[in-house]
C-alpha positions as CSV (number, residue, x, y, z in Angstrom):
1,M,36.0,-6.8,-31.6
2,K,39.6,-6.6,-30.3
3,L,40.3,-3.5,-28.4
4,I,43.2,-1.3,-29.5
5,R,45.3,-0.7,-26.3
6,I,46.9,2.8,-26.2
7,L,49.5,4.7,-24.2
8,I,49.4,8.5,-24.2
9,A,52.5,10.5,-23.2
10,D,52.4,14.3,-23.1
11,D,53.8,16.7,-20.4
12,H,50.7,19.0,-20.5
13,P,48.1,17.4,-18.3
14,I,45.1,19.3,-19.7
15,F,46.0,18.3,-23.2
16,R,46.6,14.7,-22.2
17,E,43.3,14.5,-20.4
18,G,41.6,15.9,-23.5
19,L,43.1,13.2,-25.7
20,K,42.1,10.5,-23.2
21,K,38.5,11.8,-23.1
22,V,38.2,11.7,-26.9
23,I,39.8,8.3,-27.2
24,S,37.5,6.9,-24.5
25,N,34.5,7.9,-26.6
26,D,35.5,5.2,-29.1
27,S,34.4,1.8,-28.0
28,S,37.2,0.2,-30.1
29,L,40.0,2.0,-28.2
30,Q,41.2,1.7,-24.7
31,V,43.7,3.9,-22.9
32,V,45.8,1.6,-20.7
33,A,48.2,4.2,-19.4
34,D,49.2,7.8,-19.7
35,A,52.6,9.5,-18.9
36,E,53.8,13.0,-18.2
37,D,57.4,12.4,-19.4
38,G,59.4,10.1,-21.6
39,G,60.9,8.1,-18.8
40,V,57.5,7.0,-17.4
41,A,56.3,6.4,-21.0
42,L,59.2,4.0,-21.7
43,R,58.6,2.0,-18.5
44,Q,54.9,1.7,-19.3
45,L,55.7,0.6,-22.9
46,E,57.9,-2.2,-21.5
47,E,55.5,-3.2,-18.8
48,L,52.1,-3.0,-20.6
49,D,53.1,-3.6,-24.2
50,P,50.3,-1.5,-25.8
51,D,49.3,-1.7,-29.4
52,V,49.8,2.0,-30.1
53,A,51.7,4.8,-28.3
54,V,50.8,8.4,-28.9
55,L,53.9,10.4,-27.9
56,D,54.5,14.1,-27.6
57,L,57.7,14.7,-29.7
58,D,59.1,17.2,-27.1
59,M,59.0,15.7,-23.6
60,P,61.2,15.8,-20.5
61,V,63.6,12.9,-19.8
62,H,63.2,11.2,-23.2
63,D,61.8,12.8,-26.3
64,G,59.8,11.0,-28.9
65,F,62.8,10.0,-31.0
66,A,64.6,8.5,-28.0
67,I,61.5,6.5,-27.1
68,L,61.0,5.3,-30.7
69,K,64.6,4.2,-30.9
70,A,64.3,2.3,-27.6
71,V,61.1,0.6,-28.7
72,R,62.8,-0.6,-31.9
73,E,65.9,-1.8,-30.0
74,K,63.8,-3.7,-27.4
75,G,61.7,-5.3,-30.1
76,L,58.4,-3.9,-28.7
77,A,55.4,-4.2,-30.9
78,A,53.8,-0.8,-30.3
79,K,53.1,1.4,-33.3
80,I,54.3,5.0,-32.6
81,I,52.4,8.2,-33.4
82,F,54.2,11.5,-32.9
83,L,52.4,14.5,-31.6
84,T,54.1,17.8,-32.6
85,M,53.5,21.5,-33.0
86,H,56.2,21.6,-35.7
87,I,55.5,21.6,-39.5
88,S,59.0,20.8,-40.7
89,E,60.0,18.7,-43.7
90,E,63.3,17.8,-42.1
91,L,61.6,16.7,-38.8
92,F,58.9,14.9,-40.8
93,Q,61.5,13.0,-42.8
94,A,63.6,12.2,-39.8
95,A,60.5,10.8,-38.0
96,F,59.6,8.4,-40.8
97,N,63.2,7.4,-41.4
98,A,63.3,6.4,-37.7
99,G,60.2,4.2,-38.2
100,V,57.3,6.2,-36.8
101,S,53.8,5.2,-38.0
102,G,51.9,8.4,-37.5
103,Y,52.6,12.2,-37.5
104,V,49.9,14.3,-36.0
105,L,49.9,18.1,-35.5
106,K,48.8,19.1,-32.0
107,D,46.5,21.8,-33.4
108,G,44.3,19.1,-34.9
109,A,45.1,16.2,-32.5
110,I,41.7,16.2,-30.7
111,A,39.9,15.7,-34.0
112,E,42.4,13.3,-35.6
113,V,43.7,11.2,-32.8
114,A,41.1,8.4,-32.8
115,G,41.4,8.0,-36.6
116,S,45.2,8.1,-36.5
117,I,45.3,5.3,-33.9
118,R,42.9,3.1,-35.9
119,A,45.0,3.7,-39.0
120,V,48.4,2.8,-37.6
121,A,46.9,-0.2,-35.6
122,S,45.7,-1.6,-39.0
123,G,49.2,-1.2,-40.5
124,R,48.7,2.0,-42.3
125,I,50.6,5.3,-42.1
126,Y,48.9,8.4,-40.8
127,V,49.9,12.0,-41.5
128,S,47.9,15.1,-40.6
129,P,46.4,16.7,-43.7
130,A,48.0,20.0,-42.8
131,V,51.5,18.4,-42.9
132,S,50.8,16.6,-46.2
133,D,49.7,19.9,-47.8
134,F,52.8,21.7,-46.4
135,I,55.1,19.0,-47.8
136,V,53.5,19.1,-51.2
137,K,53.6,22.9,-51.4
138,R,57.2,23.0,-50.3
139,S,58.2,20.3,-52.8
140,R,56.6,22.3,-55.6
141,A,58.3,25.5,-54.4
142,S,61.6,23.7,-54.2
143,A,61.1,22.5,-57.8
144,D,60.3,26.0,-58.9
145,L,63.4,27.3,-57.2
146,A,65.6,24.7,-58.9
147,G,64.1,25.7,-62.2
148,E,64.9,29.4,-61.5
149,K,68.4,28.7,-60.1
150,P,69.6,25.3,-61.4
151,G,73.0,26.0,-59.8
152,I,71.4,25.3,-56.4
153,H,72.0,21.6,-57.1
154,N,75.7,22.2,-57.3
155,L,76.0,23.7,-53.8
156,T,78.1,21.7,-51.3
157,P,76.6,20.7,-47.9
158,A,78.6,23.5,-46.3
159,E,77.3,26.1,-48.8
160,R,73.8,24.9,-48.2
161,S,74.2,25.4,-44.5
162,V,75.5,28.9,-45.0
163,L,72.7,29.7,-47.4
164,S,70.1,28.5,-44.9
165,L,71.6,30.7,-42.2
166,V,71.8,33.7,-44.6
167,A,68.0,33.1,-45.1
168,Q,67.6,33.5,-41.3
169,E,69.4,36.9,-41.6
170,K,72.5,35.7,-39.8
171,T,75.7,37.8,-40.3
172,S,79.0,36.2,-41.3
173,P,80.4,36.3,-37.7
174,E,77.2,34.7,-36.4
175,I,77.3,32.0,-39.1
176,A,81.0,31.4,-38.4
177,E,80.2,30.8,-34.7
178,L,77.2,28.5,-35.4
179,L,79.2,26.4,-37.9
180,S,82.5,26.6,-36.0
181,I,84.4,28.1,-38.9
182,S,86.1,31.4,-39.5
183,P,84.2,34.5,-40.9
184,R,86.7,34.4,-43.8
185,T,85.6,30.9,-44.6
186,V,82.0,32.0,-44.5
187,D,82.7,34.8,-46.9
188,H,84.4,32.3,-49.3
189,H,81.3,30.2,-49.1
190,R,79.1,33.2,-49.8
191,A,81.2,34.1,-52.8
192,H,81.0,30.5,-54.2
193,I,77.2,30.5,-53.7
194,C,76.8,33.8,-55.5
195,Q,78.9,32.4,-58.4
196,K,76.8,29.2,-58.6
197,L,73.5,31.0,-58.4
198,E,74.6,33.8,-60.7
199,L,74.0,36.5,-58.0
200,R,75.9,39.7,-58.1
201,G,77.2,40.5,-54.6
202,F,76.4,39.6,-51.1
203,N,73.3,42.0,-51.0
204,A,71.8,40.1,-53.9
205,L,72.5,36.8,-52.0
206,V,70.8,38.1,-48.9
207,K,67.7,39.2,-50.8
208,F,67.5,35.9,-52.7
209,A,67.9,33.9,-49.5
210,I,65.2,35.8,-47.6
211,L,62.8,35.7,-50.6
212,H,63.1,31.9,-50.7
213,R,63.5,31.3,-46.9
214,S,60.7,28.7,-46.8
215,E,62.4,26.5,-49.4
216,L,65.8,26.9,-47.9
217,L,65.2,26.2,-44.2
């Protein structure tokens, strides 16, 4: 049986050791290196050419995305699994658009890591069940929202950005600063959003945005 050679990179030593211990209990898996930051991880990937790299998404020096990009540019064979604390549809989509093979939540990593490694090593995609459930529920909620307010499909990217920030309870001056536009322009966007979503006034817009925050962020 061919051993699956693995690199682990995480800047929390206790968590990293926990992963190593669990992986070492599987006779088909071998940890060939571990790293405390993205710089060390990238050097080890080049030198050791492991089959799978399990990478903390948020690390010093290079984050998971930067390492994944370098692996692809250098033509390295390692399949990449991201470890993350974040359940975010945008982050999830960005990871798979970049070419990641696995997406594992840290809360369940100890239980899932060995299975996720075997899955990606065999050419399959692995996603933590909690992430899959979240994506499905959010997609359903978004579909329900579109049914309730079909005008949401007509929002421009700028209006969507403003609506997302309204959902975070940002004021017009705060939104203006974040988007590098004037407060007057923010108010114009707010007015257009109200018109398209058939909301009467800015207070109704704020209530709507907060109520549907999970679908808008």
